C-alpha positions as CSV (number, residue, x, y, z in Angstrom):
1,M,140.3,73.3,-12.9
2,N,139.8,73.9,-9.2
3,R,141.8,76.1,-6.9
4,K,144.2,73.4,-5.7
5,E,145.0,72.3,-9.2
6,A,145.6,75.9,-10.3
7,T,147.8,76.5,-7.3
8,T,150.0,73.5,-8.1
9,E,150.5,74.4,-11.7
10,H,151.0,78.1,-10.8
11,A,153.8,77.3,-8.4
12,A,155.6,75.2,-11.0
13,L,155.3,77.9,-13.6
14,A,156.6,80.5,-11.2
15,A,159.7,78.5,-10.3
16,E,160.5,78.0,-14.0
17,I,160.0,81.6,-14.9
18,A,162.2,82.8,-12.0
19,A,165.0,80.5,-13.2
20,H,164.7,81.9,-16.8
21,D,164.7,85.5,-15.5
22,I,168.0,84.9,-13.7
23,A,169.6,83.3,-16.8
24,Y,168.4,86.1,-19.1
25,H,169.0,89.2,-16.9
26,Q,172.0,88.3,-14.8
27,A,174.0,85.7,-16.7
28,D,173.2,87.0,-20.3
29,A,172.8,83.4,-21.1
30,P,169.1,82.7,-21.6
31,T,167.9,79.1,-21.4
32,I,164.6,79.4,-23.2
33,S,163.3,81.2,-26.3
34,D,161.3,84.5,-26.2
35,G,158.3,82.6,-27.6
36,A,158.5,79.8,-25.0
37,Y,159.0,82.4,-22.2
38,D,156.0,84.3,-23.4
39,D,153.9,81.1,-23.4
40,L,154.9,80.5,-19.8
41,R,153.8,84.0,-18.8
42,K,150.6,83.8,-20.8
43,R,149.7,80.6,-19.0
44,I,150.5,82.0,-15.6
45,L,148.5,85.1,-16.3
46,A,145.6,83.0,-17.5
47,L,145.6,81.1,-14.2
48,E,145.7,84.4,-12.3
49,A,142.8,85.7,-14.2
50,E,140.7,82.7,-13.2
51,F,142.1,82.6,-9.6
52,P,143.0,86.2,-8.7
53,E,144.5,85.3,-5.3
54,L,147.4,83.6,-7.1
55,A,148.5,86.9,-8.6
56,Q,149.3,88.3,-5.2
57,S,152.5,86.2,-4.8
58,S,153.2,85.8,-8.4
59,I,156.5,85.9,-10.4
60,S,154.3,87.8,-12.9
61,N,154.7,90.9,-10.6
62,K,158.5,90.7,-10.9
63,V,160.8,92.7,-13.1
64,G,164.1,91.4,-14.4
65,A,166.5,90.0,-11.8
66,A,168.8,91.3,-9.1
67,P,171.8,93.3,-10.2
68,S,175.2,91.5,-10.5
69,S,177.5,91.9,-7.5
70,K,180.4,92.6,-9.9
71,F,179.3,96.2,-10.0
72,T,178.2,98.8,-7.4
73,K,174.5,99.1,-7.2
74,V,172.3,102.1,-8.1
75,Q,168.9,102.7,-6.6
76,H,166.5,103.9,-9.3
77,V,164.6,107.0,-8.2
78,V,161.8,105.9,-10.6
79,P,161.5,102.1,-11.0
80,M,162.5,100.6,-14.4
81,L,159.6,98.4,-15.1
82,S,158.9,95.8,-17.8
83,L,156.0,95.8,-20.3
84,S,152.9,93.6,-20.7
85,N,152.7,91.7,-24.0
86,A,150.2,91.5,-26.8
87,F,150.3,88.6,-29.2
88,A,147.2,89.1,-31.5
89,D,145.2,91.9,-33.1
90,E,142.5,91.5,-30.5
91,D,145.0,92.1,-27.7
92,V,145.7,95.5,-29.2
93,H,142.0,96.4,-29.3
94,E,141.7,95.2,-25.7
95,F,144.6,97.3,-24.6
96,L,142.9,100.4,-25.8
97,G,139.6,99.2,-24.3
98,R,141.3,98.8,-20.9
99,V,142.8,102.2,-21.1
100,R,139.4,103.8,-21.8
101,R,137.6,101.8,-19.1
102,F,140.2,102.7,-16.5
103,L,139.9,106.4,-17.4
104,N,136.1,106.2,-17.6
105,L,136.1,107.2,-21.2
106,S,133.5,106.3,-23.8
107,A,134.3,103.3,-26.1
108,D,134.9,105.6,-29.1
109,A,136.9,108.3,-27.2
110,P,140.0,109.2,-29.1
111,V,143.3,108.1,-27.5
112,A,146.6,109.0,-29.2
113,V,149.2,106.3,-28.9
114,T,152.8,106.1,-30.1
115,A,154.2,103.1,-31.9
116,E,157.9,102.2,-32.2
117,P,160.1,99.1,-32.7
118,K,160.9,97.1,-29.6
119,I,164.7,96.8,-29.6
120,D,166.1,93.5,-28.4
121,G,168.9,94.9,-26.3
122,L,169.9,95.8,-22.7
123,S,167.8,98.4,-20.9
124,M,169.8,101.4,-19.8
125,S,169.2,104.6,-17.7
126,L,171.4,107.6,-18.3
127,R,171.4,110.4,-15.7
128,Y,172.4,113.9,-16.8
129,E,173.0,116.6,-14.2
130,N,173.7,120.1,-15.3
131,R,173.6,118.6,-18.8
132,K,176.5,116.3,-18.2
133,L,176.3,112.5,-18.1
134,V,177.1,111.5,-14.5
135,Q,175.7,108.0,-14.1
136,A,174.6,105.0,-16.2
137,A,172.7,102.0,-14.7
138,T,171.2,98.8,-16.0
139,R,167.6,97.9,-15.1
140,G,168.5,95.1,-12.7
141,D,165.4,94.1,-10.7
142,G,163.7,97.3,-11.6
143,A,164.4,99.0,-8.2
144,E,168.1,98.5,-8.2
145,G,170.6,98.3,-11.1
146,E,174.3,98.0,-11.8
147,N,176.5,101.1,-12.1
148,V,178.1,100.8,-15.5
149,T,178.9,104.5,-16.0
150,A,182.6,104.0,-17.1
151,N,181.5,101.5,-19.7
152,V,178.6,103.6,-21.1
153,M,181.0,106.6,-21.5
154,T,182.7,104.6,-24.2
155,V,179.5,104.1,-26.3
156,K,180.1,106.4,-29.3
157,N,176.5,107.6,-30.0
158,I,175.7,108.5,-26.4
159,P,176.4,112.2,-25.9
160,Q,178.3,113.0,-22.7
161,T,176.8,116.5,-22.6
162,L,173.4,117.9,-23.6
163,P,172.8,121.3,-25.1
164,S,171.7,124.4,-23.1
165,Q,167.9,123.8,-23.7
166,A,168.0,120.5,-21.9
167,P,166.9,120.6,-18.2
168,D,169.3,120.6,-15.2
169,V,168.4,117.0,-14.2
170,I,167.0,114.2,-16.4
171,E,167.3,110.4,-16.6
172,V,167.1,109.3,-20.2
173,R,166.2,105.7,-20.7
174,G,166.6,103.4,-23.7
175,E,168.3,100.4,-25.1
176,I,171.9,99.4,-25.6
177,Y,172.2,97.1,-28.7
178,M,174.5,95.8,-31.4
179,S,173.8,95.7,-35.1
180,N,173.7,92.4,-36.9
181,N,176.8,93.2,-39.0
182,D,178.8,94.2,-36.0
183,F,177.7,91.1,-34.2
184,A,178.8,88.9,-37.0
185,A,182.2,90.7,-37.1
186,L,182.6,90.4,-33.3
187,N,182.0,86.7,-33.3
188,E,184.4,86.2,-36.2
189,K,187.1,88.0,-34.2
190,Q,186.2,85.9,-31.1
191,I,186.7,82.7,-33.0
192,Q,190.1,83.9,-34.3
193,D,191.2,84.8,-30.8
194,G,189.9,81.5,-29.4
195,E,187.4,83.4,-27.2
196,K,183.7,82.7,-26.3
197,V,181.3,83.1,-29.2
198,F,178.1,85.0,-28.4
199,A,174.7,83.5,-29.0
200,N,173.0,86.5,-30.4
201,P,173.4,90.3,-30.7
202,R,171.5,91.0,-27.4
203,N,173.8,88.7,-25.4
204,A,176.8,90.2,-27.1
205,A,175.6,93.7,-26.2
206,A,174.9,92.8,-22.6
207,G,178.2,90.9,-22.2
208,S,180.1,93.7,-23.7
209,L,178.6,96.3,-21.4
210,R,179.1,94.2,-18.2
211,Q,182.9,94.2,-18.4
212,L,184.9,95.2,-15.4
213,D,187.5,96.6,-17.9
214,S,185.9,99.5,-19.7
215,A,188.6,99.2,-22.4
216,I,186.9,96.0,-23.5
217,T,183.6,97.7,-23.8
218,A,185.2,100.5,-25.8
219,S,186.4,98.0,-28.3
220,R,182.9,96.6,-28.9
221,P,180.6,98.3,-31.4
222,L,177.7,99.2,-29.1
223,K,174.9,101.6,-30.0
224,F,171.9,103.3,-28.1
225,F,168.3,104.3,-28.8
226,A,166.6,106.6,-26.4
227,Y,162.8,106.2,-25.9
228,A,161.8,107.0,-22.3
229,W,162.9,108.7,-19.1
230,G,163.0,108.2,-15.3
231,D,163.7,110.9,-12.8
232,A,162.8,114.2,-14.6
233,P,161.7,117.2,-12.5
234,E,161.1,119.1,-15.7
235,L,160.1,117.7,-19.1
236,P,160.3,119.5,-22.5
237,S,156.8,118.4,-23.6
238,D,153.5,117.0,-22.2
239,T,153.4,114.1,-24.6
240,Q,155.4,110.9,-25.2
241,F,156.1,111.8,-28.8
242,G,157.1,115.4,-27.9
243,V,159.7,114.3,-25.3
244,V,161.3,111.8,-27.6
245,Q,161.5,114.4,-30.4
246,A,163.2,116.7,-27.8
247,F,165.7,113.9,-27.1
248,K,166.5,113.9,-30.8
249,A,167.0,117.7,-30.8
250,W,169.4,117.3,-27.9
251,G,171.6,114.9,-30.0
252,L,170.4,111.7,-28.4
253,P,169.8,108.8,-30.9
254,V,166.1,107.9,-31.3
255,N,164.4,105.4,-33.6
256,P,163.2,107.0,-36.8
257,L,160.3,104.5,-37.1
258,M,158.4,105.9,-34.1
259,V,155.0,107.3,-35.2
260,L,151.9,108.7,-33.6
261,C,148.6,106.8,-34.2
262,H,145.0,107.5,-33.3
263,S,143.3,104.1,-33.5
264,A,143.9,100.4,-33.1
265,D,143.8,100.0,-36.9
266,E,146.6,102.6,-37.3
267,L,148.7,100.8,-34.7
268,L,148.2,97.4,-36.4
269,A,149.1,98.9,-39.8
270,H,152.3,100.3,-38.4
271,Y,153.0,97.0,-36.7
272,R,152.7,95.1,-40.0
273,K,154.9,97.7,-41.8
274,I,157.7,97.3,-39.3
275,E,157.3,93.5,-39.3
276,A,157.8,93.5,-43.1
277,Q,160.9,95.7,-42.7
278,R,162.3,93.6,-39.8
279,A,164.9,91.6,-41.8
280,T,166.3,94.8,-43.4
281,L,166.6,97.0,-40.3
282,G,170.1,95.8,-39.5
283,Y,169.4,95.3,-35.8
284,D,167.2,92.8,-33.8
285,I,163.7,93.7,-32.8
286,D,161.1,91.4,-31.3
287,G,157.9,93.5,-31.6
288,V,156.4,97.0,-31.5
289,V,155.8,99.1,-28.4
290,Y,152.6,101.1,-28.0
291,K,152.4,104.0,-25.4
292,V,149.6,106.4,-24.6
293,N,150.9,109.7,-25.8
294,D,149.4,112.1,-23.3
295,L,151.6,112.2,-20.2
296,A,148.7,113.4,-17.9
297,L,146.8,110.3,-18.9
298,Q,149.9,108.1,-18.3
299,Q,150.1,109.6,-14.8
300,R,146.4,108.7,-14.1
301,L,146.8,105.2,-15.6
302,G,149.7,104.4,-13.3
303,F,151.2,101.0,-13.0
304,V,150.5,97.4,-12.0
305,S,153.2,95.4,-10.2
306,R,155.6,95.0,-13.1
307,S,154.4,97.2,-15.9
308,P,152.7,100.4,-16.8
309,R,149.0,100.4,-17.7
310,W,149.6,102.9,-20.5
311,A,152.0,100.8,-22.6
312,I,152.2,97.3,-24.1
313,A,154.6,95.4,-26.3
314,H,153.1,93.7,-29.4
315,K,155.4,90.7,-30.0
316,F,156.3,89.1,-33.3
317,S,155.7,85.4,-34.0
318,A,158.5,82.9,-33.4
319,E,160.9,81.3,-35.9
320,Q,160.9,77.6,-36.4
321,A,163.3,74.7,-37.3
322,T,163.5,70.9,-37.0
323,T,166.0,68.7,-35.1
324,I,166.3,65.3,-33.4
325,L,165.3,64.7,-29.8
326,E,168.2,62.7,-28.5
327,A,167.3,62.3,-24.8
328,I,164.9,63.4,-22.0
329,D,166.5,64.3,-18.7
330,I,164.7,64.8,-15.4
331,Q,165.5,67.7,-13.0
332,V,164.2,67.9,-9.4
333,G,163.5,71.3,-7.9
334,R,163.4,72.5,-4.3
335,T,159.6,71.8,-4.1
336,G,160.2,68.2,-5.4
337,A,158.7,68.9,-8.8
338,L,160.1,66.6,-11.5
339,T,160.8,68.7,-14.7
340,P,161.6,67.0,-18.0
341,V,164.3,68.6,-20.2
342,A,164.7,67.7,-23.9
343,R,168.2,67.2,-25.1
344,L,168.3,68.1,-28.8
345,K,170.8,67.5,-31.7
346,P,172.2,71.0,-32.0
347,V,170.5,73.1,-34.7
348,T,170.7,76.8,-35.8
349,V,167.4,78.7,-35.5
350,G,167.5,82.3,-36.5
351,G,171.3,82.4,-36.3
352,V,171.5,80.8,-32.8
353,V,172.6,77.3,-32.0
354,V,170.2,75.5,-29.6
355,S,170.5,72.1,-27.9
356,N,168.0,72.0,-25.0
357,A,164.3,72.7,-24.4
358,T,162.0,72.5,-21.4
359,L,159.2,70.0,-21.8
360,H,157.2,71.5,-18.9
361,N,155.6,68.3,-17.4
362,E,154.5,64.8,-18.0
363,D,151.2,65.7,-19.6
364,E,153.1,67.9,-22.1
365,I,155.1,64.9,-23.3
366,T,152.0,62.8,-23.6
367,R,149.9,65.4,-25.3
368,K,152.5,66.0,-28.0
369,D,153.6,62.3,-28.0
370,V,157.2,63.3,-28.1
371,R,159.6,60.3,-28.2
372,I,163.3,60.0,-28.1
373,G,164.5,59.6,-31.7
374,D,161.8,61.8,-33.2
375,T,162.4,64.7,-35.4
376,V,160.7,67.6,-33.7
377,I,159.6,71.1,-34.7
378,I,161.1,73.8,-32.5
379,Q,160.6,77.5,-32.4
380,R,162.4,80.5,-30.9
381,A,162.0,84.3,-30.9
382,G,165.5,85.5,-30.2
383,D,167.2,83.4,-27.5
384,V,168.9,80.1,-27.1
385,I,166.7,77.2,-26.0
386,P,163.5,76.6,-28.0
387,Q,160.0,75.3,-27.4
388,I,159.0,72.0,-28.9
389,V,155.9,72.7,-31.0
390,G,155.3,69.1,-32.0
391,V,156.7,66.1,-33.9
392,A,157.7,66.5,-37.6
393,T,158.5,62.8,-38.3
394,R,158.4,59.7,-36.2
395,G,161.8,58.1,-35.5
396,A,162.3,54.5,-36.4
397,N,161.4,52.0,-33.6
398,T,160.5,54.7,-31.1
399,V,158.4,54.0,-28.1
400,P,156.3,56.3,-25.9
401,Y,158.3,58.0,-23.2
402,E,157.6,56.6,-19.8
403,F,157.8,59.3,-17.1
404,P,159.7,58.1,-14.0
405,K,157.6,57.1,-11.0
406,V,160.5,57.4,-8.6
407,C,162.8,60.3,-7.9
408,P,166.1,59.8,-9.9
409,F,168.0,61.4,-7.0
410,C,166.7,59.6,-3.8
411,G,164.5,56.8,-5.1
412,S,161.4,58.0,-3.3
413,H,158.0,57.6,-4.9
414,A,157.2,60.4,-7.3
415,T,153.4,61.0,-7.2
416,R,150.7,63.1,-8.7
417,E,148.0,64.2,-6.3
418,E,144.5,63.1,-7.4
419,K,142.1,65.9,-8.2
420,T,138.4,65.9,-7.2
421,S,137.6,65.1,-10.8
422,G,139.7,61.9,-10.7
423,K,142.4,63.3,-12.9
424,A,146.0,63.7,-11.7
425,D,147.8,67.0,-11.1
426,A,150.1,68.2,-13.9
427,I,153.2,68.1,-11.7
428,R,154.7,64.8,-10.4
429,R,156.6,65.4,-7.2
430,C,159.2,63.5,-5.2
431,T,157.8,62.5,-1.8
432,G,161.2,62.4,-0.2
433,G,161.0,65.9,1.2
434,L,164.1,66.9,3.1
435,I,165.6,63.4,2.7
436,C,165.9,64.1,-1.0
437,P,169.3,65.6,-1.7
438,A,168.1,67.4,-4.8
439,Q,165.4,69.2,-2.8
440,R,167.7,70.1,0.0
441,V,170.4,71.3,-2.3
442,E,168.0,73.3,-4.4
443,R,166.7,75.0,-1.2
444,L,170.2,75.9,-0.2
445,K,170.8,77.3,-3.7
446,H,167.7,79.4,-3.4
447,F,168.7,80.7,0.0
448,S,172.1,81.9,-1.3
449,S,170.9,83.1,-4.7
450,R,171.1,86.7,-5.9
451,N,167.5,87.6,-5.1
452,A,167.7,86.1,-1.6
453,F,170.9,86.4,0.5
454,D,173.1,86.9,-2.6
455,I,176.3,85.4,-1.1
456,E,179.2,86.0,-3.4
457,G,181.3,82.9,-3.9
458,L,178.5,80.5,-2.8
459,G,177.2,79.7,-6.2
460,D,175.2,76.6,-7.3
461,K,178.3,74.4,-7.8
462,I,179.9,75.3,-4.5
463,V,176.6,74.7,-2.7
464,E,176.5,71.2,-4.3
465,E,180.1,70.5,-3.3
466,F,179.6,71.7,0.3
467,Y,176.4,69.8,0.7
468,A,177.9,66.6,-0.7
469,D,180.9,66.9,1.7
470,G,178.7,67.6,4.7
471,L,179.8,71.2,5.2
472,I,176.3,72.7,4.9
473,A,173.0,70.9,5.3
474,A,170.7,73.8,6.3
475,P,170.8,77.5,5.8
476,Q,172.1,78.4,9.2
477,D,175.2,76.2,8.6
478,I,176.4,78.8,6.1
479,F,176.9,81.2,9.0
480,T,178.7,78.8,11.2
481,L,181.1,77.6,8.5
482,E,184.0,79.8,9.5
483,K,183.9,78.8,13.1
484,R,183.7,75.1,12.2
485,D,186.5,75.5,9.7
486,A,188.7,77.0,12.4
487,R,188.2,73.9,14.5
488,S,188.5,71.4,11.7
489,L,191.7,69.6,10.8
490,K,190.7,69.6,7.2
491,K,190.6,73.3,6.2
492,L,188.7,74.8,3.3
493,R,191.9,76.3,2.0
494,D,193.2,72.7,1.4
495,R,190.4,71.9,-1.0
496,E,191.2,71.7,-4.7
497,G,190.6,75.1,-6.3
498,W,190.7,77.0,-3.0
499,G,193.3,79.0,-1.2
500,E,193.8,81.5,1.6
501,S,192.4,84.4,-0.5
502,S,189.3,82.6,-1.9
503,V,188.4,81.3,1.6
504,A,188.8,84.7,3.1
505,N,186.7,86.2,0.4
506,L,183.9,83.7,1.0
507,F,183.9,84.2,4.8
508,A,183.8,88.0,4.2
509,A,180.9,87.6,1.8
510,I,179.0,85.5,4.4
511,E,179.8,88.0,7.2
512,A,178.5,90.8,5.0
513,R,175.1,89.1,4.8
514,R,174.5,88.9,8.6
515,K,172.5,92.1,8.1
516,I,169.9,91.8,5.3
517,A,166.7,93.4,4.3
518,L,163.7,91.7,5.9
519,D,162.0,91.1,2.5
520,R,165.0,89.3,1.2
521,F,165.2,87.2,4.4
522,I,161.6,86.2,4.0
523,F,162.0,85.3,0.3
524,A,165.1,83.3,1.1
525,L,163.1,81.0,3.3
526,G,161.5,79.4,0.2
527,I,157.9,79.5,1.5
528,R,155.6,78.1,-1.1
529,H,153.9,80.8,-3.3
530,V,156.0,83.6,-1.6
531,G,157.9,85.4,-4.3
532,E,159.8,88.7,-4.0
533,T,156.7,90.8,-4.3
534,T,154.8,89.0,-1.6
535,A,157.9,88.9,0.7
536,R,158.1,92.7,0.4
537,V,154.4,92.9,1.3
538,L,154.9,90.7,4.4
539,A,158.0,92.6,5.4
540,R,156.2,96.0,5.2
541,T,153.1,94.6,7.1
542,Y,154.9,92.9,10.0
543,G,158.0,95.0,10.3
544,S,160.2,92.3,11.9
545,A,161.0,88.6,11.5
546,E,160.0,88.0,15.1
547,H,156.7,89.7,14.8
548,L,155.9,87.7,11.6
549,R,156.7,84.4,13.4
550,E,154.6,85.3,16.4
551,Q,151.6,86.5,14.3
552,M,151.7,83.3,12.2
553,K,151.8,81.2,15.4
554,I,148.6,82.9,16.5
555,A,147.1,82.5,13.0
556,A,147.8,78.8,13.1
557,A,146.1,78.3,16.5
558,S,142.6,78.0,14.9
559,E,140.8,78.0,11.6
560,I,139.1,81.3,12.3
561,N,140.8,84.1,14.3
562,D,141.5,87.8,13.9
563,T,145.1,87.4,13.0
564,R,144.4,84.9,10.3
565,G,141.7,87.2,8.9
566,E,144.0,90.2,8.9
567,L,146.6,88.2,7.0
568,N,144.0,87.3,4.4
569,A,142.9,90.9,4.1
570,I,146.3,92.2,3.2
571,D,146.2,93.5,-0.4
572,G,148.7,91.2,-2.1
573,I,148.2,88.1,-0.1
574,G,144.9,86.1,-0.5
575,D,143.8,82.7,0.8
576,V,146.3,80.5,-1.0
577,V,149.4,82.6,0.1
578,A,148.1,83.1,3.6
579,E,147.6,79.3,4.1
580,A,151.1,78.6,2.7
581,V,152.7,81.1,5.1
582,I,150.7,79.8,8.1
583,Q,151.6,76.2,7.3
584,F,155.3,77.1,7.0
585,F,155.4,78.5,10.5
586,D,153.2,75.6,11.8
587,E,155.9,73.1,10.9
588,P,158.3,72.7,13.8
589,H,161.3,71.9,11.5
590,N,160.8,75.2,9.7
591,V,160.5,77.2,12.9
592,D,163.7,75.5,14.1
593,I,165.6,76.7,11.0
594,F,164.0,80.1,11.3
595,D,165.1,80.5,14.9
596,A,168.5,79.2,14.2
597,L,168.9,81.8,11.4
598,L,167.8,84.6,13.7
599,R,170.7,83.6,16.0
600,E,173.1,84.2,13.1
601,V,171.5,87.1,11.1
602,E,169.7,90.4,11.7
603,P,166.9,91.1,9.2
604,Q,166.5,94.8,8.7
605,A,163.1,96.5,8.5
606,L,162.3,98.1,5.2
607,A,162.5,101.9,4.8
608,A,159.2,103.7,4.7
609,V,157.7,104.6,1.4
610,A,156.6,108.3,0.9
611,S,157.1,109.0,4.6
612,S,155.9,112.6,4.2
613,S,152.5,111.5,3.0
614,P,149.6,111.9,5.6
615,V,148.6,108.3,4.8
616,S,152.1,106.7,4.7
617,G,152.1,103.5,6.7
618,K,148.4,103.5,7.2
619,T,146.0,100.7,6.2
620,V,143.3,102.1,3.8
621,V,140.2,100.4,2.4
622,F,138.1,101.7,-0.4
623,T,134.4,100.8,-0.8
624,G,131.3,101.9,-2.7
625,A,131.2,103.7,-6.0
626,L,134.0,106.1,-6.6
627,E,133.1,109.0,-8.9
628,R,136.3,111.0,-9.5
629,M,138.5,107.9,-10.1
630,T,138.2,104.2,-10.7
631,R,138.9,101.7,-7.9
632,E,142.2,100.7,-9.5
633,E,143.3,104.3,-9.8
634,A,142.4,104.9,-6.1
635,K,144.4,101.9,-5.0
636,A,147.4,102.9,-7.2
637,M,147.3,106.4,-5.7
638,A,147.2,105.2,-2.1
639,E,150.2,102.8,-2.7
640,R,152.2,105.6,-4.3
641,L,151.6,107.6,-1.1
642,G,153.0,104.8,1.0
643,A,149.7,103.4,2.3
644,K,148.8,99.8,2.6
645,V,145.6,98.9,0.7
646,A,143.5,96.1,2.2
647,G,140.5,94.4,0.8
648,S,138.5,94.2,4.0
649,V,138.0,96.2,7.2
650,S,139.5,94.9,10.5
651,K,140.6,96.3,13.8
652,K,143.9,97.3,12.3
653,T,142.3,99.4,9.5
654,D,143.2,103.1,9.8
655,L,140.9,104.6,7.2
656,L,137.9,103.7,5.1
657,V,137.2,105.8,2.0
658,A,133.5,105.2,1.3
659,G,131.6,106.1,-1.9
660,P,127.8,105.9,-2.6
661,G,126.5,102.3,-2.1
662,A,129.0,101.4,0.6
663,G,127.7,98.2,2.4
664,S,129.2,95.7,4.8
665,K,132.6,97.4,4.9
666,L,131.0,100.6,6.2
667,K,129.2,98.5,8.9
668,D,132.5,96.9,9.8
669,A,134.2,100.3,10.1
670,E,131.5,101.5,12.5
671,K,131.9,98.2,14.5
672,Y,135.7,98.7,14.8
673,G,135.7,102.4,15.2
674,V,137.6,103.0,12.0
675,E,137.7,106.6,10.6
676,V,135.4,107.0,7.5
677,I,135.7,109.7,4.9
678,D,134.2,110.3,1.5
679,E,136.1,110.5,-1.8
680,N,136.3,114.4,-1.8
681,A,137.8,114.3,1.7
682,W,140.3,111.7,0.5
683,F,141.6,114.2,-2.1
684,V,141.8,117.0,0.5
685,L,143.7,114.7,2.9
686,V,146.3,113.7,0.4
687,G,146.5,117.1,-1.2
688,A,145.6,116.0,-4.7
C-alpha cells in the first residue's frame, strides 16, 4: 500500500469512527459492536504505524465526544482520557516491553502492575472539597464534561462525605454501572409503562444518569466503582494499588477483583480467571485493565494523545450469532464516500437485539462474498450493531452483490481512483462534489454538529429539511437565517412542528455561536484529514483565522517555500495533512465560504497552556541522543509545559535542545540564529 492509498482508507475509517463515537458517547445509542469498533481502531492504528504522518490528524487521538448541551459544562482540571487496547497475549507482553523501553529499563527489570475488571459503564469524576461531594461530571470529550451533580447525589453507594483522613481536595474517578438483574427489572418496568426499552446495561446506566429530572435518576438502581483520580494535590499513597485501597477505607466502593501482579504471566493468569468468572459477576465487563503501579513511573511515562502510556485495556473476545441479510443500503458521506450498510433480520446477540451492520466498503463485500438472502455470522462485544464475520449458509438463488457505479443521490459517476499498482482504491466516491445533495447536506451537518459549532436545535433532520427547502445551502446561510426570515412572507414559525418559541430558541442558539473557539471553527470547515486534535494544533500555531488563511495562501504560492516548510514541521501535522490544508485554501470556493463566515462569526484564540512556564508558547526542537530521558519523554514534558514541539528547525524555532550526536538540526540552528542548549540546561530552564 502506498501513501495515497493509505490516506484514502484512513480518511474513510476516521469518518466512520467519529460517527460511532458520537452515537456511543452522546446519544447513548451505539451503532456498532465493541468488537467491530475495536477492529476499526486496530486498522487505523496499523495504517498510522506504517505511515506515521497520518496519526497527526487522526481520530485515534480523540477521546469520547463533546458533552451534551442539555447540561452545563465542566472543564476537567486533569483530562479524562481513554485507554489503548490489547487483544492478544503478545499485546500484553509488548505493553510491558514498551514501558521498559520508554523508561530505559532492562528487558527483565521488574515492573509491578495492577489488574482489575474493565467495567462497561459510564465514566464519572467526583470532586470532593473539604471531604464533601461538590461536583460530578461525565468524561465528555476528555477536556470538558457534563455537570450531573444533582443526579449523582442520588446514587446510593456514592458517599456524599469522606472521613477525616481524606485530603481537602480530591477528584475520585470511576464508573457508573447497572447490574444485570437491575437492568432486566428496569426493562420489564419500561415495557409495562409503555416506555423505551434499553439495549443493554451500559445504555441504561448512561440514559438514567443523563436525566434532567434527578428524581428519575434516583428511581434507577445505579452503582459506582472507584478506580482512579483526577485533580489531587495530595494523595494517600505513592502507588496505584495503595490509592485505591485508601478509597476503600474512605467508604468508596472499589472492585474486589483488583490485584497486584509482577509479570506478564501473572497478568494473563488473572485475565483468564476474570474471564472465566465473567458470566457470574452480575455486571457487564468487557476486559481487564492493567496499570503500572508506581505513580512516579506513571508520571514519567505520561500520555499519548488519547491515552496514558502506563495503562492498557485487555479486551475480551466477541459474542456471535447468525441471522439473514435482508438488504444492503448505500450511504453517502460529506467526502463523497459510498458506504454500504447491511440490513439484518433482527436477532438477539448477548441479550441485545441488532438489525444493522456496517460493511465498510465494496472490497469487504466481495472478499466475504456476502449476498442478500444469505444467513450470515455476526458478532458483538456489548453494543447494538454487529460486525459481519462471514457467511454461514448460502441463501437460495442468491446472486453476487453489485456495488453501484453511480451515486444514488445525484446520479453522478461513483469511481475508485487507480493505484500505481493497477488496483483500485478501497473507497468508491461520488464525483458530484458540491452538486451532490448528500455531500452538501453532510457537510452542513458536520458544521453544526456538537464537536464543531454545536448549534442547539439544528440537528441532522432539521439541516436536511432546511436544505431541501432552500433555507440553507452553505454554512454562512445559517447566520443570515434570522434576517432572511424577517423579510420572508413564509415564516419559520408557520412550518409544521415549529412555533414562536422554537424559532426564537433556534435563533438564540445560532446567535450564541457567533463567537466560537478557533479550533472548533477550523474543525467545522470539514478540511480533509483535519480532526479535532489537528484543528487544535493549527489554532495554537496560527492564533487567528485570518493569519491561518494568509499563511496558507503564501504556502500555496509555490511547491517549496518557508511557510510551507514551517507548516510541515509542526509536530502534529505532516505532509499529508499540510497538503490537505493548503489545497483547501487554494480552492477559491472554499475561501469564499471562509470569508463569508468571518463576516458572520468571530473565532476566538485559544487560551495559553501552562502560561507560567518559561517555555510556554515557544517552539522547541529536540535532537541528538538524550541521556536523562527518552525522546518521547522529552516531547511529553515540553508539551505539558505549554511548548510547541517541532520536528525540524526553522526561522520560527525558539529553542533547540541538543544531545550528543546532533547533526543537521544543529547546523540549521546556527544558520537561523536559534538558541541551543544541552539536556542539563533544559532541566535547569524548566525547573525540573
